PDB file of N, CA, C and O in Angstrom:
ATOM      1  N   UNK A   1      98.717 114.375  81.256  1.00  0.00           N
ATOM      2  CA  UNK A   1      97.533 114.786  80.824  1.00  0.00           C
ATOM      3  C   UNK A   1      96.438 114.310  81.811  1.00  0.00           C
ATOM      4  O   UNK A   1      96.433 113.207  82.358  1.00  0.00           O
ATOM      5  N   UNK A   2      95.599 115.191  81.951  1.00  0.00           N
ATOM      6  CA  UNK A   2      94.719 115.120  83.049  1.00  0.00           C
ATOM      7  C   UNK A   2      93.568 113.966  82.734  1.00  0.00           C
ATOM      8  O   UNK A   2      93.186 113.946  81.564  1.00  0.00           O
ATOM      9  N   UNK A   3      93.017 113.077  83.571  1.00  0.00           N
ATOM     10  CA  UNK A   3      91.915 112.212  83.291  1.00  0.00           C
ATOM     11  C   UNK A   3      90.857 112.557  83.472  1.00  0.00           C
ATOM     12  O   UNK A   3      90.637 113.131  84.539  1.00  0.00           O
ATOM     13  N   UNK A   4      89.687 112.344  82.459  1.00  0.00           N
ATOM     14  CA  UNK A   4      88.409 112.639  82.437  1.00  0.00           C
ATOM     15  C   UNK A   4      87.694 111.692  82.922  1.00  0.00           C
ATOM     16  O   UNK A   4      87.850 110.536  82.529  1.00  0.00           O
ATOM     17  N   UNK A   5      86.771 112.028  83.876  1.00  0.00           N
ATOM     18  CA  UNK A   5      85.933 110.814  84.521  1.00  0.00           C
ATOM     19  C   UNK A   5      84.776 110.909  83.515  1.00  0.00           C
ATOM     20  O   UNK A   5      84.252 111.976  83.194  1.00  0.00           O
ATOM     21  N   UNK A   6      84.439 109.758  83.068  1.00  0.00           N
ATOM     22  CA  UNK A   6      82.957 109.761  82.341  1.00  0.00           C
ATOM     23  C   UNK A   6      81.983 109.087  83.269  1.00  0.00           C
ATOM     24  O   UNK A   6      82.352 108.241  84.083  1.00  0.00           O
ATOM     25  N   UNK A   7      80.773 109.461  83.139  1.00  0.00           N
ATOM     26  CA  UNK A   7      79.521 109.068  83.727  1.00  0.00           C
ATOM     27  C   UNK A   7      79.247 107.898  82.855  1.00  0.00           C
ATOM     28  O   UNK A   7      79.602 107.837  81.678  1.00  0.00           O
ATOM     29  N   UNK A   8      78.523 106.865  83.563  1.00  0.00           N
ATOM     30  CA  UNK A   8      78.200 105.532  82.806  1.00  0.00           C
ATOM     31  C   UNK A   8      77.072 105.756  81.416  1.00  0.00           C
ATOM     32  O   UNK A   8      76.901 104.935  80.515  1.00  0.00           O
ATOM     33  N   UNK A   9      76.459 106.970  81.541  1.00  0.00           N
ATOM     34  CA  UNK A   9      75.896 107.331  80.524  1.00  0.00           C
ATOM     35  C   UNK A   9      76.677 107.840  79.413  1.00  0.00           C
ATOM     36  O   UNK A   9      76.431 107.372  78.301  1.00  0.00           O
ATOM     37  N   UNK A  10      77.663 108.806  79.547  1.00  0.00           N
ATOM     38  CA  UNK A  10      78.692 109.311  78.499  1.00  0.00           C
ATOM     39  C   UNK A  10      79.447 108.033  78.133  1.00  0.00           C
ATOM     40  O   UNK A  10      79.922 107.901  77.005  1.00  0.00           O
ATOM     41  N   UNK A  11      79.565 107.084  79.080  1.00  0.00           N
ATOM     42  CA  UNK A  11      80.582 105.872  78.436  1.00  0.00           C
ATOM     43  C   UNK A  11      79.676 105.019  77.510  1.00  0.00           C
ATOM     44  O   UNK A  11      80.092 104.398  76.533  1.00  0.00           O
ATOM     45  N   UNK A  12      78.659 105.053  77.843  1.00  0.00           N
ATOM     46  CA  UNK A  12      77.420 104.152  76.912  1.00  0.00           C
ATOM     47  C   UNK A  12      77.422 104.956  75.400  1.00  0.00           C
ATOM     48  O   UNK A  12      77.560 104.457  74.283  1.00  0.00           O
ATOM     49  N   UNK A  13      77.248 106.183  75.729  1.00  0.00           N
ATOM     50  CA  UNK A  13      77.299 106.926  74.280  1.00  0.00           C
ATOM     51  C   UNK A  13      78.376 106.810  73.555  1.00  0.00           C
ATOM     52  O   UNK A  13      78.263 106.794  72.329  1.00  0.00           O
ATOM     53  N   UNK A  14      79.546 106.715  74.127  1.00  0.00           N
ATOM     54  CA  UNK A  14      80.694 106.640  73.486  1.00  0.00           C
ATOM     55  C   UNK A  14      81.018 105.283  72.933  1.00  0.00           C
ATOM     56  O   UNK A  14      81.767 105.217  71.959  1.00  0.00           O
ATOM     57  N   UNK A  15      80.564 104.293  73.423  1.00  0.00           N
ATOM     58  CA  UNK A  15      80.436 102.904  73.024  1.00  0.00           C
ATOM     59  C   UNK A  15      79.707 102.829  71.601  1.00  0.00           C
ATOM     60  O   UNK A  15      80.104 102.352  70.538  1.00  0.00           O
ATOM     61  N   UNK A  16      78.468 103.483  71.950  1.00  0.00           N
ATOM     62  CA  UNK A  16      77.585 103.515  70.612  1.00  0.00           C
ATOM     63  C   UNK A  16      78.340 104.424  69.473  1.00  0.00           C
ATOM     64  O   UNK A  16      78.281 104.140  68.276  1.00  0.00           O
ATOM     65  N   UNK A  17      78.921 105.342  69.896  1.00  0.00           N
ATOM     66  CA  UNK A  17      79.688 106.003  68.570  1.00  0.00           C
ATOM     67  C   UNK A  17      80.801 105.341  68.058  1.00  0.00           C
ATOM     68  O   UNK A  17      81.032 105.483  66.857  1.00  0.00           O
ATOM     69  N   UNK A  18      81.732 104.458  68.914  1.00  0.00           N
ATOM     70  CA  UNK A  18      82.532 103.473  68.646  1.00  0.00           C
ATOM     71  C   UNK A  18      82.217 102.506  67.672  1.00  0.00           C
ATOM     72  O   UNK A  18      82.847 102.271  66.640  1.00  0.00           O
ATOM     73  N   UNK A  19      81.006 101.867  68.156  1.00  0.00           N
ATOM     74  CA  UNK A  19      80.323 100.692  67.404  1.00  0.00           C
ATOM     75  C   UNK A  19      79.973 101.239  66.077  1.00  0.00           C
ATOM     76  O   UNK A  19      79.935 100.511  65.084  1.00  0.00           O
ATOM     77  N   UNK A  20      79.730 102.438  66.038  1.00  0.00           N
ATOM     78  CA  UNK A  20      79.183 102.963  64.509  1.00  0.00           C
ATOM     79  C   UNK A  20      80.322 103.204  63.762  1.00  0.00           C
ATOM     80  O   UNK A  20      80.252 103.110  62.537  1.00  0.00           O
ATOM     81  N   UNK A  21      81.545 103.554  64.406  1.00  0.00           N
ATOM     82  CA  UNK A  21      82.930 103.840  63.503  1.00  0.00           C
ATOM     83  C   UNK A  21      83.251 102.269  63.136  1.00  0.00           C
ATOM     84  O   UNK A  21      83.398 101.910  61.968  1.00  0.00           O
ATOM     85  N   UNK A  22      83.335 101.471  64.128  1.00  0.00           N
ATOM     86  CA  UNK A  22      83.441 100.024  63.537  1.00  0.00           C
ATOM     87  C   UNK A  22      82.579  99.596  62.507  1.00  0.00           C
ATOM     88  O   UNK A  22      83.118  99.059  61.539  1.00  0.00           O
ATOM     89  N   UNK A  23      81.534  99.702  62.511  1.00  0.00           N
ATOM     90  CA  UNK A  23      80.540  99.215  61.398  1.00  0.00           C
ATOM     91  C   UNK A  23      80.829  99.834  59.993  1.00  0.00           C
ATOM     92  O   UNK A  23      80.658  99.307  58.894  1.00  0.00           O
ATOM     93  N   UNK A  24      81.321 101.111  60.297  1.00  0.00           N
ATOM     94  CA  UNK A  24      82.038 101.859  59.133  1.00  0.00           C
ATOM     95  C   UNK A  24      83.137 101.335  58.212  1.00  0.00           C
ATOM     96  O   UNK A  24      83.320 101.618  57.028  1.00  0.00           O
ATOM     97  N   UNK A  25      83.891 100.437  59.074  1.00  0.00           N
ATOM     98  CA  UNK A  25      85.179  99.911  58.696  1.00  0.00           C
ATOM     99  C   UNK A  25      86.352 100.531  59.243  1.00  0.00           C
ATOM    100  O   UNK A  25      87.441 100.355  58.695  1.00  0.00           O
ATOM    101  N   UNK A  26      86.252 101.128  60.111  1.00  0.00           N
ATOM    102  CA  UNK A  26      87.376 101.602  60.873  1.00  0.00           C
ATOM    103  C   UNK A  26      87.727 100.541  61.880  1.00  0.00           C
ATOM    104  O   UNK A  26      86.932  99.724  62.343  1.00  0.00           O
ATOM    105  N   UNK A  27      89.114 100.654  62.191  1.00  0.00           N
ATOM    106  CA  UNK A  27      89.846  99.843  63.518  1.00  0.00           C
ATOM    107  C   UNK A  27      89.599 100.482  64.729  1.00  0.00           C
ATOM    108  O   UNK A  27      89.457 101.680  64.973  1.00  0.00           O
ATOM    109  N   UNK A  28      89.565  99.321  65.587  1.00  0.00           N
ATOM    110  CA  UNK A  28      89.314  99.832  67.090  1.00  0.00           C
ATOM    111  C   UNK A  28      90.436 101.057  67.332  1.00  0.00           C
ATOM    112  O   UNK A  28      89.949 102.185  67.402  1.00  0.00           O
ATOM    113  N   UNK A  29      91.346 100.986  67.416  1.00  0.00           N
ATOM    114  CA  UNK A  29      92.330 102.120  67.602  1.00  0.00           C
ATOM    115  C   UNK A  29      92.054 103.452  67.244  1.00  0.00           C
ATOM    116  O   UNK A  29      92.068 104.368  68.066  1.00  0.00           O
ATOM    117  N   UNK A  30      91.743 103.628  65.770  1.00  0.00           N
ATOM    118  CA  UNK A  30      91.264 104.754  65.218  1.00  0.00           C
ATOM    119  C   UNK A  30      89.981 105.118  65.784  1.00  0.00           C
ATOM    120  O   UNK A  30      89.854 106.225  66.307  1.00  0.00           O
ATOM    121  N   UNK A  31      89.109 104.376  65.736  1.00  0.00           N
ATOM    122  CA  UNK A  31      87.768 104.798  66.406  1.00  0.00           C
ATOM    123  C   UNK A  31      88.004 105.218  67.954  1.00  0.00           C
ATOM    124  O   UNK A  31      87.517 106.315  68.229  1.00  0.00           O
ATOM    125  N   UNK A  32      88.465 104.749  68.699  1.00  0.00           N
ATOM    126  CA  UNK A  32      88.756 105.050  70.055  1.00  0.00           C
ATOM    127  C   UNK A  32      89.536 106.586  70.211  1.00  0.00           C
ATOM    128  O   UNK A  32      89.228 107.428  71.055  1.00  0.00           O
ATOM    129  N   UNK A  33      90.609 106.727  69.194  1.00  0.00           N
ATOM    130  CA  UNK A  33      91.283 108.109  69.164  1.00  0.00           C
ATOM    131  C   UNK A  33      90.147 109.121  68.656  1.00  0.00           C
ATOM    132  O   UNK A  33      90.103 110.198  69.251  1.00  0.00           O
ATOM    133  N   UNK A  34      89.252 108.908  67.657  1.00  0.00           N
ATOM    134  CA  UNK A  34      88.099 109.948  67.424  1.00  0.00           C
ATOM    135  C   UNK A  34      87.387 110.156  68.585  1.00  0.00           C
ATOM    136  O   UNK A  34      87.217 111.336  68.890  1.00  0.00           O
ATOM    137  N   UNK A  35      86.850 109.171  69.431  1.00  0.00           N
ATOM    138  CA  UNK A  35      86.164 109.219  70.552  1.00  0.00           C
ATOM    139  C   UNK A  35      87.037 109.863  71.748  1.00  0.00           C
ATOM    140  O   UNK A  35      86.457 110.341  72.722  1.00  0.00           O
ATOM    141  N   UNK A  36      88.150 109.863  71.671  1.00  0.00           N
ATOM    142  CA  UNK A  36      88.889 110.491  72.612  1.00  0.00           C
ATOM    143  C   UNK A  36      89.302 109.411  73.747  1.00  0.00           C
ATOM    144  O   UNK A  36      89.724 109.821  74.828  1.00  0.00           O
ATOM    145  N   UNK A  37      89.211 108.411  73.559  1.00  0.00           N
ATOM    146  CA  UNK A  37      89.520 107.582  74.836  1.00  0.00           C
ATOM    147  C   UNK A  37      90.590 106.536  74.226  1.00  0.00           C
ATOM    148  O   UNK A  37      90.859 106.436  73.029  1.00  0.00           O
ATOM    149  N   UNK A  38      91.186 105.724  75.349  1.00  0.00           N
ATOM    150  CA  UNK A  38      92.316 104.723  74.803  1.00  0.00           C
ATOM    151  C   UNK A  38      91.392 103.510  74.597  1.00  0.00           C
ATOM    152  O   UNK A  38      90.265 103.339  75.063  1.00  0.00           O
ATOM    153  N   UNK A  39      92.130 102.689  73.782  1.00  0.00           N
ATOM    154  CA  UNK A  39      91.467 101.352  73.613  1.00  0.00           C
ATOM    155  C   UNK A  39      91.428 100.587  74.587  1.00  0.00           C
ATOM    156  O   UNK A  39      90.557  99.719  74.521  1.00  0.00           O
ATOM    157  N   UNK A  40      92.233 100.599  75.713  1.00  0.00           N
ATOM    158  CA  UNK A  40      92.074  99.853  76.849  1.00  0.00           C
ATOM    159  C   UNK A  40      90.756 100.330  77.666  1.00  0.00           C
ATOM    160  O   UNK A  40      89.992  99.506  78.169  1.00  0.00           O
ATOM    161  N   UNK A  41      90.590 101.474  77.739  1.00  0.00           N
ATOM    162  CA  UNK A  41      89.114 101.969  78.077  1.00  0.00           C
ATOM    163  C   UNK A  41      87.976 101.462  77.534  1.00  0.00           C
ATOM    164  O   UNK A  41      87.004 101.211  78.247  1.00  0.00           O
ATOM    165  N   UNK A  42      87.973 101.245  76.137  1.00  0.00           N
ATOM    166  CA  UNK A  42      87.115 100.958  75.357  1.00  0.00           C
ATOM    167  C   UNK A  42      86.655  99.417  75.613  1.00  0.00           C
ATOM    168  O   UNK A  42      85.477  99.062  75.665  1.00  0.00           O
ATOM    169  N   UNK A  43      87.873  98.492  75.775  1.00  0.00           N
ATOM    170  CA  UNK A  43      87.707  97.147  75.999  1.00  0.00           C
ATOM    171  C   UNK A  43      87.017  96.820  77.495  1.00  0.00           C
ATOM    172  O   UNK A  43      86.368  95.808  77.758  1.00  0.00           O
ATOM    173  N   UNK A  44      87.353  98.058  78.517  1.00  0.00           N
ATOM    174  CA  UNK A  44      86.920  97.867  79.945  1.00  0.00           C
ATOM    175  C   UNK A  44      85.398  98.257  79.760  1.00  0.00           C
ATOM    176  O   UNK A  44      84.586  97.524  80.324  1.00  0.00           O
ATOM    177  N   UNK A  45      85.021  99.109  79.183  1.00  0.00           N
ATOM    178  CA  UNK A  45      83.654  99.805  79.104  1.00  0.00           C
ATOM    179  C   UNK A  45      82.955  98.634  78.329  1.00  0.00           C
ATOM    180  O   UNK A  45      81.949  98.149  78.847  1.00  0.00           O
ATOM    181  N   UNK A  46      83.414  98.127  77.103  1.00  0.00           N
ATOM    182  CA  UNK A  46      82.790  97.121  76.731  1.00  0.00           C
ATOM    183  C   UNK A  46      82.338  95.908  77.437  1.00  0.00           C
ATOM    184  O   UNK A  46      81.208  95.419  77.407  1.00  0.00           O
ATOM    185  N   UNK A  47      83.506  95.437  78.156  1.00  0.00           N
ATOM    186  CA  UNK A  47      83.208  94.444  79.043  1.00  0.00           C
ATOM    187  C   UNK A  47      82.161  94.659  80.397  1.00  0.00           C
ATOM    188  O   UNK A  47      81.522  93.752  80.930  1.00  0.00           O
ATOM    189  N   UNK A  48      82.162  95.863  80.736  1.00  0.00           N
ATOM    190  CA  UNK A  48      81.169  96.344  81.551  1.00  0.00           C
ATOM    191  C   UNK A  48      79.949  96.598  81.313  1.00  0.00           C
ATOM    192  O   UNK A  48      79.051  96.345  82.115  1.00  0.00           O
ATOM    193  N   UNK A  49      79.776  97.121  80.200  1.00  0.00           N
ATOM    194  CA  UNK A  49      78.615  97.644  79.656  1.00  0.00           C
ATOM    195  C   UNK A  49      78.006  96.940  78.536  1.00  0.00           C
ATOM    196  O   UNK A  49      76.899  97.255  78.101  1.00  0.00           O
ATOM    197  N   UNK A  50      78.635  96.095  78.114  1.00  0.00           N
ATOM    198  CA  UNK A  50      78.363  95.017  76.987  1.00  0.00           C
ATOM    199  C   UNK A  50      77.115  95.215  76.170  1.00  0.00           C
ATOM    200  O   UNK A  50      77.138  95.956  75.187  1.00  0.00           O
ATOM    201  N   UNK A  51      76.088  94.614  76.523  1.00  0.00           N
ATOM    202  CA  UNK A  51      74.715  95.041  75.502  1.00  0.00           C
ATOM    203  C   UNK A  51      73.808  95.736  76.268  1.00  0.00           C
ATOM    204  O   UNK A  51      72.614  95.548  76.037  1.00  0.00           O
ATOM    205  N   UNK A  52      74.188  96.622  77.271  1.00  0.00           N
ATOM    206  CA  UNK A  52      73.275  97.339  78.054  1.00  0.00           C
ATOM    207  C   UNK A  52      72.672  98.645  77.358  1.00  0.00           C
ATOM    208  O   UNK A  52      73.402  99.334  76.645  1.00  0.00           O
ATOM    209  N   UNK A  53      71.365  98.973  77.567  1.00  0.00           N
ATOM    210  CA  UNK A  53      70.700 100.129  76.851  1.00  0.00           C
ATOM    211  C   UNK A  53      70.639 100.932  78.177  1.00  0.00           C
ATOM    212  O   UNK A  53      71.101 100.524  79.242  1.00  0.00           O
ATOM    213  N   UNK A  54      70.005 102.141  77.985  1.00  0.00           N
ATOM    214  CA  UNK A  54      69.571 103.148  79.116  1.00  0.00           C
ATOM    215  C   UNK A  54      68.841 102.394  80.184  1.00  0.00           C
ATOM    216  O   UNK A  54      69.149 102.446  81.375  1.00  0.00           O
ATOM    217  N   UNK A  55      67.972 101.774  79.749  1.00  0.00           N
ATOM    218  CA  UNK A  55      67.028 101.120  80.738  1.00  0.00           C
ATOM    219  C   UNK A  55      67.641 100.208  81.766  1.00  0.00           C
ATOM    220  O   UNK A  55      67.457 100.161  82.982  1.00  0.00           O
ATOM    221  N   UNK A  56      68.476  99.437  80.914  1.00  0.00           N
ATOM    222  CA  UNK A  56      69.149  98.253  81.662  1.00  0.00           C
ATOM    223  C   UNK A  56      70.139  99.007  82.716  1.00  0.00           C
ATOM    224  O   UNK A  56      70.092  98.701  83.908  1.00  0.00           O
ATOM    225  N   UNK A  57      70.923  99.876  82.296  1.00  0.00           N
ATOM    226  CA  UNK A  57      71.676 100.738  83.124  1.00  0.00           C
ATOM    227  C   UNK A  57      71.368 101.471  84.209  1.00  0.00           C
ATOM    228  O   UNK A  57      72.133 101.523  85.172  1.00  0.00           O
ATOM    229  N   UNK A  58      70.094 102.182  84.163  1.00  0.00           N
ATOM    230  CA  UNK A  58      69.544 102.327  85.069  1.00  0.00           C
ATOM    231  C   UNK A  58      68.810 101.462  86.095  1.00  0.00           C
ATOM    232  O   UNK A  58      68.642 101.864  87.246  1.00  0.00           O
ATOM    233  N   UNK A  59      68.439 100.445  85.732  1.00  0.00           N
ATOM    234  CA  UNK A  59      68.144  99.117  86.600  1.00  0.00           C
ATOM    235  C   UNK A  59      69.318  98.625  87.344  1.00  0.00           C
ATOM    236  O   UNK A  59      69.300  98.261  88.520  1.00  0.00           O
ATOM    237  N   UNK A  60      70.510  98.647  86.430  1.00  0.00           N
ATOM    238  CA  UNK A  60      71.734  98.089  87.283  1.00  0.00           C
ATOM    239  C   UNK A  60      72.140  99.069  88.594  1.00  0.00           C
ATOM    240  O   UNK A  60      72.459  98.639  89.703  1.00  0.00           O
ATOM    241  N   UNK A  61      72.058 100.392  88.230  1.00  0.00           N
ATOM    242  CA  UNK A  61      72.341 101.363  89.312  1.00  0.00           C
ATOM    243  C   UNK A  61      71.639 101.112  90.496  1.00  0.00           C
ATOM    244  O   UNK A  61      72.133 101.071  91.623  1.00  0.00           O
ATOM    245  N   UNK A  62      70.053 100.886  90.086  1.00  0.00           N
ATOM    246  CA  UNK A  62      69.239 100.903  91.282  1.00  0.00           C
ATOM    247  C   UNK A  62      69.372  99.483  91.879  1.00  0.00           C
ATOM    248  O   UNK A  62      69.309  99.486  93.109  1.00  0.00           O
ATOM    249  N   UNK A  63      69.506  98.522  91.426  1.00  0.00           N
ATOM    250  CA  UNK A  63      69.872  97.261  91.935  1.00  0.00           C
ATOM    251  C   UNK A  63      71.257  97.139  92.786  1.00  0.00           C
ATOM    252  O   UNK A  63      71.399  96.410  93.767  1.00  0.00           O
ATOM    253  N   UNK A  64      72.060  97.828  92.332  1.00  0.00           N
ATOM    254  CA  UNK A  64      73.578  98.130  93.138  1.00  0.00           C
ATOM    255  C   UNK A  64      73.165  98.886  94.324  1.00  0.00           C
ATOM    256  O   UNK A  64      73.586  98.507  95.417  1.00  0.00           O
ATOM    257  N   UNK A  65      72.257 100.089  94.234  1.00  0.00           N
ATOM    258  CA  UNK A  65      72.160 100.811  95.324  1.00  0.00           C
ATOM    259  C   UNK A  65      71.309  99.846  96.449  1.00  0.00           C
ATOM    260  O   UNK A  65      71.701  99.848  97.616  1.00  0.00           O
ATOM    261  N   UNK A  66      70.175  99.052  96.066  1.00  0.00           N
ATOM    262  CA  UNK A  66      69.379  98.201  96.841  1.00  0.00           C
ATOM    263  C   UNK A  66      70.269  97.358  97.392  1.00  0.00           C
ATOM    264  O   UNK A  66      70.104  97.106  98.585  1.00  0.00           O
ATOM    265  N   UNK A  67      71.312  96.779  96.739  1.00  0.00           N
ATOM    266  CA  UNK A  67      72.056  95.641  97.457  1.00  0.00           C
ATOM    267  C   UNK A  67      73.009  96.210  98.278  1.00  0.00           C
ATOM    268  O   UNK A  67      73.504  95.468  99.127  1.00  0.00           O
ATOM    269  N   UNK A  68      73.454  97.591  98.208  1.00  0.00           N
ATOM    270  CA  UNK A  68      74.314  98.113  99.319  1.00  0.00           C
ATOM    271  C   UNK A  68      73.418  98.318 100.497  1.00  0.00           C
ATOM    272  O   UNK A  68      73.971  97.983 101.544  1.00  0.00           O
ATOM    273  N   UNK A  69      72.288  98.737 100.631  1.00  0.00           N
ATOM    274  CA  UNK A  69      71.487  99.130 101.550  1.00  0.00           C
ATOM    275  C   UNK A  69      71.184  97.769 102.124  1.00  0.00           C
ATOM    276  O   UNK A  69      71.200  97.787 103.355  1.00  0.00           O
ATOM    277  N   UNK A  70      70.923  96.642 101.615  1.00  0.00           N
ATOM    278  CA  UNK A  70      70.321  95.102 102.159  1.00  0.00           C
ATOM    279  C   UNK A  70      71.668  94.873 102.992  1.00  0.00           C
ATOM    280  O   UNK A  70      71.594  94.631 104.197  1.00  0.00           O
ATOM    281  N   UNK A  71      73.084  94.965 102.237  1.00  0.00           N
ATOM    282  CA  UNK A  71      74.111  94.483 103.103  1.00  0.00           C
ATOM    283  C   UNK A  71      74.334  95.305 104.350  1.00  0.00           C
ATOM    284  O   UNK A  71      74.698  94.761 105.393  1.00  0.00           O
ATOM    285  N   UNK A  72      74.068  96.929 104.241  1.00  0.00           N
ATOM    286  CA  UNK A  72      74.255  97.181 105.629  1.00  0.00           C
ATOM    287  C   UNK A  72      73.304  96.772 106.702  1.00  0.00           C
ATOM    288  O   UNK A  72      73.613  96.821 107.892  1.00  0.00           O
ATOM    289  N   UNK A  73      72.065  96.339 106.237  1.00  0.00           N
ATOM    290  CA  UNK A  73      71.132  95.987 107.236  1.00  0.00           C
ATOM    291  C   UNK A  73      71.241  94.656 107.681  1.00  0.00           C
ATOM    292  O   UNK A  73      70.769  94.250 108.743  1.00  0.00           O
ATOM    293  N   UNK A  74      71.986  93.850 106.710  1.00  0.00           N
ATOM    294  CA  UNK A  74      72.514  92.485 107.275  1.00  0.00           C
ATOM    295  C   UNK A  74      73.460  92.829 108.325  1.00  0.00           C
ATOM    296  O   UNK A  74      73.232  92.443 109.471  1.00  0.00           O
ATOM    297  N   UNK A  75      74.511  93.522 108.055  1.00  0.00           N
ATOM    298  CA  UNK A  75      75.782  93.828 108.832  1.00  0.00           C
ATOM    299  C   UNK A  75      75.008  94.266 110.195  1.00  0.00           C
ATOM    300  O   UNK A  75      75.403  93.671 111.198  1.00  0.00           O
ATOM    301  N   UNK A  76      74.085  95.108 110.366  1.00  0.00           N
ATOM    302  CA  UNK A  76      73.601  95.732 111.668  1.00  0.00           C
ATOM    303  C   UNK A  76      73.008  94.566 112.495  1.00  0.00           C
ATOM    304  O   UNK A  76      73.262  94.370 113.684  1.00  0.00           O
ATOM    305  N   UNK A  77      72.173  93.801 111.710  1.00  0.00           N
ATOM    306  CA  UNK A  77      71.496  92.533 112.450  1.00  0.00           C
ATOM    307  C   UNK A  77      72.510  91.461 112.783  1.00  0.00           C
ATOM    308  O   UNK A  77      72.299  90.619 113.656  1.00  0.00           O
ATOM    309  N   UNK A  78      73.609  91.517 112.069  1.00  0.00           N
ATOM    310  CA  UNK A  78      74.839  90.448 112.509  1.00  0.00           C
ATOM    311  C   UNK A  78      75.206  91.029 113.620  1.00  0.00           C
ATOM    312  O   UNK A  78      75.359  90.327 114.620  1.00  0.00           O
ATOM    313  N   UNK A  79      75.420  92.409 113.677  1.00  0.00           N
ATOM    314  CA  UNK A  79      76.227  92.796 115.059  1.00  0.00           C
ATOM    315  C   UNK A  79      75.054  92.999 116.285  1.00  0.00           C
ATOM    316  O   UNK A  79      75.407  93.016 117.465  1.00  0.00           O
ATOM    317  N   UNK A  80      74.107  93.101 116.021  1.00  0.00           N
ATOM    318  CA  UNK A  80      72.908  92.957 116.932  1.00  0.00           C
ATOM    319  C   UNK A  80      72.744  91.593 117.686  1.00  0.00           C
ATOM    320  O   UNK A  80      72.636  91.378 118.893  1.00  0.00           O
ATOM    321  N   UNK A  81      72.757  90.699 116.574  1.00  0.00           N
ATOM    322  CA  UNK A  81      72.891  89.199 117.088  1.00  0.00           C
ATOM    323  C   UNK A  81      73.911  88.840 118.065  1.00  0.00           C
ATOM    324  O   UNK A  81      73.769  88.215 119.116  1.00  0.00           O
ATOM    325  N   UNK A  82      75.187  89.444 117.437  1.00  0.00           N
ATOM    326  CA  UNK A  82      76.343  89.171 118.308  1.00  0.00           C
ATOM    327  C   UNK A  82      76.235  89.748 119.776  1.00  0.00           C
ATOM    328  O   UNK A  82      76.457  89.006 120.733  1.00  0.00           O
ATOM    329  N   UNK A  83      75.937  90.902 119.926  1.00  0.00           N
ATOM    330  CA  UNK A  83      75.536  91.600 121.288  1.00  0.00           C
ATOM    331  C   UNK A  83      74.729  90.921 121.977  1.00  0.00           C
ATOM    332  O   UNK A  83      75.069  90.652 123.130  1.00  0.00           O
ATOM    333  N   UNK A  84      73.743  90.563 121.595  1.00  0.00           N
ATOM    334  CA  UNK A  84      72.718  89.774 122.419  1.00  0.00           C
ATOM    335  C   UNK A  84      73.241  88.408 122.843  1.00  0.00           C
ATOM    336  O   UNK A  84      72.850  87.944 123.914  1.00  0.00           O
ATOM    337  N   UNK A  85      73.981  87.822 122.184  1.00  0.00           N
ATOM    338  CA  UNK A  85      74.620  86.548 122.227  1.00  0.00           C
ATOM    339  C   UNK A  85      75.494  86.754 123.438  1.00  0.00           C
ATOM    340  O   UNK A  85      75.457  85.980 124.394  1.00  0.00           O
ATOM    341  N   UNK A  86      76.302  87.837 123.384  1.00  0.00           N
ATOM    342  CA  UNK A  86      77.532  87.914 124.412  1.00  0.00           C
ATOM    343  C   UNK A  86      76.581  88.239 125.736  1.00  0.00           C
ATOM    344  O   UNK A  86      76.626  87.576 126.772  1.00  0.00           O
ATOM    345  N   UNK A  87      75.804  89.258 125.537  1.00  0.00           N
ATOM    346  CA  UNK A  87      74.935  89.437 127.101  1.00  0.00           C
ATOM    347  C   UNK A  87      74.245  88.433 127.368  1.00  0.00           C
ATOM    348  O   UNK A  87      73.974  88.417 128.569  1.00  0.00           O
ATOM    349  N   UNK A  88      73.719  87.353 126.664  1.00  0.00           N
ATOM    350  CA  UNK A  88      72.963  86.184 127.317  1.00  0.00           C
ATOM    351  C   UNK A  88      74.291  85.476 128.088  1.00  0.00           C
ATOM    352  O   UNK A  88      74.272  85.143 129.273  1.00  0.00           O
ATOM    353  N   UNK A  89      75.469  85.306 127.168  1.00  0.00           N
ATOM    354  CA  UNK A  89      76.573  84.382 127.914  1.00  0.00           C
ATOM    355  C   UNK A  89      76.868  84.888 129.420  1.00  0.00           C
ATOM    356  O   UNK A  89      77.251  84.159 130.335  1.00  0.00           O
ATOM    357  N   UNK A  90      76.617  86.270 129.500  1.00  0.00           N
ATOM    358  CA  UNK A  90      77.019  86.958 130.698  1.00  0.00           C
ATOM    359  C   UNK A  90      75.979  86.678 131.866  1.00  0.00           C
ATOM    360  O   UNK A  90      76.320  86.524 133.039  1.00  0.00           O
ATOM    361  N   UNK A  91      74.978  86.641 131.513  1.00  0.00           N
ATOM    362  CA  UNK A  91      73.701  86.514 132.238  1.00  0.00           C
ATOM    363  C   UNK A  91      73.368  85.266 132.768  1.00  0.00           C
ATOM    364  O   UNK A  91      72.683  85.158 133.785  1.00  0.00           O
ATOM    365  N   UNK A  92      73.937  84.046 131.965  1.00  0.00           N
ATOM    366  CA  UNK A  92      73.751  82.650 132.397  1.00  0.00           C
ATOM    367  C   UNK A  92      74.426  82.534 133.615  1.00  0.00           C
ATOM    368  O   UNK A  92      75.433  83.194 133.871  1.00  0.00           O
ATOM    369  N   UNK A  93      73.843  81.604 134.494  1.00  0.00           N
ATOM    370  CA  UNK A  93      74.504  81.162 135.824  1.00  0.00           C
ATOM    371  C   UNK A  93      75.446  80.291 135.488  1.00  0.00           C
ATOM    372  O   UNK A  93      75.179  79.423 134.657  1.00  0.00           O
ATOM    373  N   UNK A  94      76.769  80.371 136.100  1.00  0.00           N
ATOM    374  CA  UNK A  94      77.659  79.131 135.684  1.00  0.00           C
ATOM    375  C   UNK A  94      77.659  78.163 136.563  1.00  0.00           C
ATOM    376  O   UNK A  94      77.611  78.485 137.750  1.00  0.00           O
ATOM    377  N   UNK A  95      77.708  76.839 136.220  1.00  0.00           N
ATOM    378  CA  UNK A  95      77.492  75.957 137.123  1.00  0.00           C
ATOM    379  C   UNK A  95      78.972  75.458 137.521  1.00  0.00           C
ATOM    380  O   UNK A  95      79.120  74.591 138.383  1.00  0.00           O
TER     381      UNK A  95
END
């Protein structure tokens, strides 16, 4: 059976549907079956998206993107620092 990749927004929507089924008295396995996902996927998504709403989800995505950008900048700066340090060691006269 082919696996379907759900976007974060779709996962959030499915979680809300399952929560509605659970409040109606259904158990987790049957609610997940109605939604078309496994209970393992449900628990993973619940751990990942817990009490997030759409605004928090988009904010989390933006923060992850910004974090990746900053990590790249730090890596570049560390590389530049290392190169300058090595070139300085070669330029120093040895006694």
